[in-house]
C-alpha positions as CSV (number, residue, x, y, z in Angstrom):
1,M,21.9,-32.0,74.2
2,I,19.3,-34.8,73.0
3,L,19.7,-38.6,72.8
4,I,18.4,-40.1,69.7
5,A,17.8,-44.5,69.4
6,D,17.2,-46.5,66.8
7,S,16.7,-50.1,68.3
8,G,15.5,-53.6,66.8
9,S,15.5,-56.7,68.3
10,T,19.3,-57.0,67.9
11,K,21.2,-53.9,68.2
12,V,20.6,-49.7,69.5
13,H,22.2,-47.3,67.8
14,W,22.3,-44.3,69.7
15,C,23.2,-40.8,69.1
16,L,23.9,-38.4,71.6
17,M,23.7,-34.4,70.0
18,A,25.0,-31.4,71.4
19,A,23.8,-28.1,70.5
20,N,27.2,-26.7,69.1
21,G,26.6,-29.8,65.9
22,Q,28.4,-32.4,67.9
23,F,27.8,-35.8,68.1
24,T,28.8,-39.1,69.4
25,D,27.5,-42.5,68.3
26,V,27.4,-45.7,70.5
27,M,26.1,-49.3,70.2
28,T,24.3,-51.3,72.5
29,D,21.9,-54.6,72.6
30,G,19.0,-54.5,71.3
31,I,15.7,-53.6,73.5
32,N,12.4,-54.6,72.7
33,P,9.6,-54.8,75.2
34,F,8.1,-57.5,73.4
35,F,10.6,-59.9,74.8
36,Q,12.0,-58.1,78.4
37,T,10.7,-56.6,81.1
38,C,11.3,-53.1,82.5
39,D,13.9,-54.2,84.5
40,A,15.7,-55.8,81.6
41,M,15.3,-52.4,79.7
42,R,16.7,-50.7,82.2
43,N,19.7,-52.5,83.3
44,S,20.8,-52.3,79.8
45,I,20.5,-48.7,79.5
46,S,22.1,-48.4,82.5
47,N,24.9,-51.0,82.1
48,Q,25.6,-50.7,78.2
49,L,24.6,-46.8,77.3
50,L,25.4,-44.8,80.5
51,P,29.2,-45.9,80.6
52,Q,29.7,-45.2,77.0
53,I,28.1,-41.5,77.0
54,G,28.7,-41.0,80.9
55,H,31.7,-38.6,80.4
56,L,30.0,-36.4,78.2
57,L,27.3,-35.7,80.1
58,W,29.6,-32.7,82.0
59,A,28.4,-30.6,78.9
60,G,25.0,-30.1,80.0
61,K,22.0,-32.5,80.8
62,V,19.8,-35.0,78.0
63,T,17.0,-32.0,77.4
64,H,15.1,-34.7,75.1
65,I,15.0,-38.3,74.1
66,F,13.4,-39.6,70.8
67,F,13.5,-43.6,71.4
68,Y,12.4,-45.3,67.8
69,G,12.2,-49.4,68.7
70,A,10.9,-52.4,67.5
71,G,8.1,-53.5,69.8
72,C,6.9,-50.2,70.7
73,T,3.2,-50.3,70.0
74,P,1.1,-48.1,72.4
75,E,0.5,-51.0,75.1
76,K,4.6,-51.2,75.1
77,I,5.4,-47.5,74.9
78,P,4.7,-46.9,78.6
79,F,7.1,-49.4,79.8
80,V,10.3,-48.5,77.7
81,E,9.4,-44.7,79.2
82,K,9.5,-46.2,82.7
83,A,12.6,-47.7,82.1
84,L,14.5,-44.3,80.4
85,R,13.1,-42.1,83.0
86,A,14.5,-44.3,85.7
87,V,17.7,-43.5,84.3
88,F,16.9,-39.6,82.7
89,K,15.2,-38.4,85.1
90,T,14.6,-34.7,83.7
91,A,14.6,-35.4,80.0
92,E,11.5,-35.0,78.2
93,I,10.9,-38.4,76.7
94,H,9.3,-39.7,72.9
95,V,8.9,-43.5,72.5
96,A,7.3,-44.3,69.1
97,S,7.7,-47.6,66.6
98,D,11.0,-48.4,64.5
99,M,8.8,-48.2,61.6
100,L,7.8,-44.1,62.8
101,G,12.0,-43.6,63.0
102,A,12.7,-45.2,59.5
103,A,10.0,-43.0,58.0
104,R,11.6,-39.5,59.5
105,G,15.2,-41.5,58.6
106,L,14.3,-42.4,55.4
107,L,12.2,-39.3,53.8
108,G,12.2,-36.3,56.1
109,T,8.7,-34.6,55.3
110,Q,8.3,-35.9,52.3
111,K,5.2,-38.6,51.6
112,G,6.0,-42.1,50.4
113,V,6.6,-45.8,52.0
114,A,9.1,-46.5,54.6
115,C,10.4,-50.4,54.8
116,I,12.9,-51.9,57.2
117,L,14.6,-55.1,55.8
118,G,16.6,-56.1,59.0
119,T,16.4,-58.8,62.1
120,G,12.8,-58.4,61.9
121,S,10.9,-56.5,58.8
122,G,7.9,-53.7,58.5
123,S,6.3,-51.0,56.1
124,C,3.8,-48.0,56.2
125,L,2.6,-44.9,54.5
126,Y,4.4,-41.7,55.3
127,D,2.6,-38.6,55.3
128,G,5.4,-36.4,55.6
129,E,5.2,-36.9,59.6
130,N,3.7,-39.5,61.2
131,I,2.4,-43.0,60.0
132,K,-1.0,-42.8,58.0
133,W,-1.4,-46.5,57.8
134,S,0.5,-49.7,58.3
135,V,0.5,-53.3,56.9
136,P,1.4,-55.6,60.1
137,S,4.7,-57.1,60.0
138,L,3.5,-59.9,62.4
139,G,6.7,-61.3,63.3
140,Y,9.0,-63.9,61.9
141,I,6.3,-67.0,62.8
142,L,3.3,-65.2,60.9
143,G,5.1,-62.6,58.4
144,D,8.3,-60.5,58.7
145,E,8.7,-61.3,54.9
146,G,12.4,-59.9,53.6
147,S,14.2,-60.3,57.1
148,A,17.1,-62.0,58.1
149,A,14.9,-64.0,60.5
150,V,12.6,-65.2,58.0
151,M,15.9,-65.5,55.7
152,G,18.0,-67.5,57.6
153,K,14.4,-69.3,58.9
154,R,14.1,-70.5,54.9
155,L,17.6,-71.0,54.4
156,V,18.0,-73.2,56.7
157,G,14.5,-75.5,56.4
158,D,15.3,-75.8,52.3
159,L,18.9,-76.7,53.5
160,L,17.8,-79.6,55.6
161,K,14.7,-80.3,53.4
162,N,17.5,-80.7,50.9
163,Q,15.5,-78.2,48.2
164,L,19.1,-76.5,47.7
165,G,21.6,-79.7,47.3
166,G,23.9,-81.4,48.9
167,D,26.9,-79.5,48.7
168,L,25.1,-76.1,49.7
169,K,24.1,-78.7,52.8
170,E,27.2,-79.9,54.1
171,K,29.0,-76.5,53.4
172,F,26.3,-74.7,55.6
173,L,26.6,-77.2,58.8
174,T,30.5,-77.0,58.1
175,Q,31.1,-73.7,58.0
176,N,28.8,-72.8,61.0
177,N,29.8,-76.3,63.2
178,L,26.0,-77.3,62.9
179,T,24.0,-80.5,63.1
180,M,20.4,-80.8,63.3
181,A,19.8,-81.5,66.0
182,D,21.6,-78.2,67.2
183,I,19.5,-76.2,65.0
184,I,16.5,-77.7,66.4
185,E,18.2,-76.8,69.8
186,H,18.4,-73.1,69.4
187,V,15.1,-72.7,67.7
188,Y,13.0,-74.2,69.6
189,R,14.6,-74.2,73.3
190,Q,17.2,-71.2,73.0
191,P,15.5,-67.9,74.2
192,F,15.9,-65.2,71.0
193,P,15.6,-67.5,67.9
194,N,14.8,-64.8,66.0
195,R,18.1,-63.5,66.5
196,W,20.2,-66.8,65.6
197,L,18.4,-67.4,62.7
198,A,18.7,-64.0,61.4
199,S,22.8,-64.7,62.2
200,L,22.5,-67.4,59.6
201,A,21.4,-65.1,56.6
202,R,24.8,-64.0,56.5
203,F,25.7,-67.7,54.2
204,C,23.4,-66.4,51.9
205,S,25.2,-63.1,51.3
206,E,28.3,-64.9,51.3
207,N,27.0,-67.2,48.8
208,I,24.9,-64.4,46.4
209,D,26.9,-65.7,43.0
210,D,25.7,-68.9,43.6
211,K,22.2,-69.1,41.4
212,R,20.3,-71.4,44.3
213,I,20.9,-68.6,46.7
214,H,20.2,-65.7,44.9
215,D,17.3,-66.9,43.9
216,L,16.1,-67.9,47.3
217,V,16.9,-64.3,48.5
218,Y,15.0,-62.5,45.2
219,D,12.2,-65.2,45.6
220,H,12.1,-63.6,50.0
221,F,12.0,-60.1,48.3
222,Q,9.4,-61.0,46.2
223,E,7.3,-61.7,48.5
224,F,8.0,-58.8,50.8
225,V,6.5,-56.8,47.5
226,R,4.0,-59.0,47.1
227,R,2.8,-59.0,50.5
228,N,3.2,-55.4,51.7
229,V,4.5,-53.2,49.5
230,M,2.0,-53.5,46.7
231,Q,-1.2,-52.9,48.9
232,Y,0.2,-49.4,49.4
233,Y,-0.1,-48.8,45.4
234,E,-2.8,-50.7,44.7
235,V,-6.4,-50.9,45.7
236,D,-8.7,-54.2,44.9
237,G,-5.8,-54.5,42.3
238,V,-6.1,-51.0,40.8
239,E,-3.5,-48.9,40.8
240,N,-3.7,-45.9,43.3
241,P,-3.3,-43.0,42.1
242,E,-2.5,-40.9,45.6
243,T,0.4,-43.0,46.0
244,S,1.1,-44.3,42.8
245,Q,4.5,-41.4,41.9
246,M,5.6,-42.0,46.1
247,P,9.0,-43.5,46.1
248,V,9.9,-46.8,48.4
249,G,12.6,-46.6,50.9
250,F,14.1,-49.0,52.8
251,V,16.2,-49.2,55.9
252,G,18.4,-52.0,57.9
253,S,21.0,-54.5,56.7
254,V,19.3,-56.9,54.5
255,A,18.0,-54.0,52.7
256,Y,21.5,-52.3,52.6
257,Y,23.6,-55.5,52.1
258,Y,21.5,-57.2,49.4
259,R,20.7,-54.2,47.6
260,P,21.5,-55.1,44.4
261,V,18.9,-58.3,44.3
262,L,16.3,-56.2,45.8
263,E,16.2,-53.3,43.0
264,E,16.4,-55.9,40.6
265,V,13.1,-57.1,42.4
266,M,12.3,-53.6,42.7
267,D,12.5,-53.1,39.2
268,D,11.1,-55.9,38.1
269,Y,7.5,-54.5,40.1
270,G,8.1,-51.3,38.7
271,F,8.5,-49.6,41.9
272,M,10.4,-46.2,42.1
273,I,13.5,-46.6,45.0
274,G,14.2,-44.0,47.2
275,K,17.4,-43.9,49.6
276,I,18.7,-47.5,50.7
277,L,19.8,-46.8,53.9
278,Q,21.9,-49.2,56.6
279,D,20.2,-47.6,59.4
280,P,18.1,-44.4,59.6
281,I,19.8,-42.3,62.2
282,E,21.8,-40.1,59.8
283,G,18.0,-38.6,58.7
284,L,16.6,-38.7,62.1
285,K,19.8,-36.4,63.3
286,Q,18.5,-34.0,60.5
287,Y,14.7,-34.8,61.4
288,H,15.4,-33.5,64.6
289,L,17.6,-30.8,64.5
290,A,15.0,-28.2,65.6
291,D,14.9,-30.1,69.0
292,L,18.7,-29.1,70.1
293,V,18.6,-26.0,72.5
294,P,21.7,-25.1,74.3
295,T,22.1,-26.5,78.3
296,T,23.5,-25.9,80.9
């Protein structure tokens, strides 16, 4: 059996696949080595994942683990490997960035540009097997354009700065049972402010028919395209012939639920859209089929 994981800051989507084609999908809290210690990651795997899949392991051992995660930079990968190895002692473990997981899930062996729009955001130029190069995402403070965290940050900032009208401000505060003091507390004093800000972005989805919210979301995606996607298709402002016909694929809850506005922006910029998926697991299942071998 093999175990595939797509990990963001909010949740991990795990898939246990057996050689007979059967698979089981389970969810746990997000694992991110930038924010968690090795012990915290190991505890999450032991206390949240194992209780959900332990009863299935009688059918065979896990031979390979393919973990694609947010925060899995070359410097942080050894910590994730150590946490996984503490639980799955005999498995062959492969840890890579969530960006590579998104690219393989979206594009398989096809060349193109892959983008993540979830709690955070990211993008890369993919050669059909590995990432060729990537515009740095820089996190929700310096970058992460297009993400739920930055959408929530901009929404809250605009509301509190009275940029979207008193009616929307009152509706938002009442609906979420918040005061300005509550918001300051969550953003500046509580852990994982990016997750909390991302949770507030649902207000945009619920009110997308309001032109003020639509325009905020449109501008949000426009910033992502302008500051990230365009770099793969232009060199010093001139179209790059090597990439001009490549599709742009998107994965993540923001891309999935705001698809009409995202497609509007991409069409206005003249880009060819490939797949838009909520998460890359289905594509990763197909990509890793060759790694399945019968076990006893």
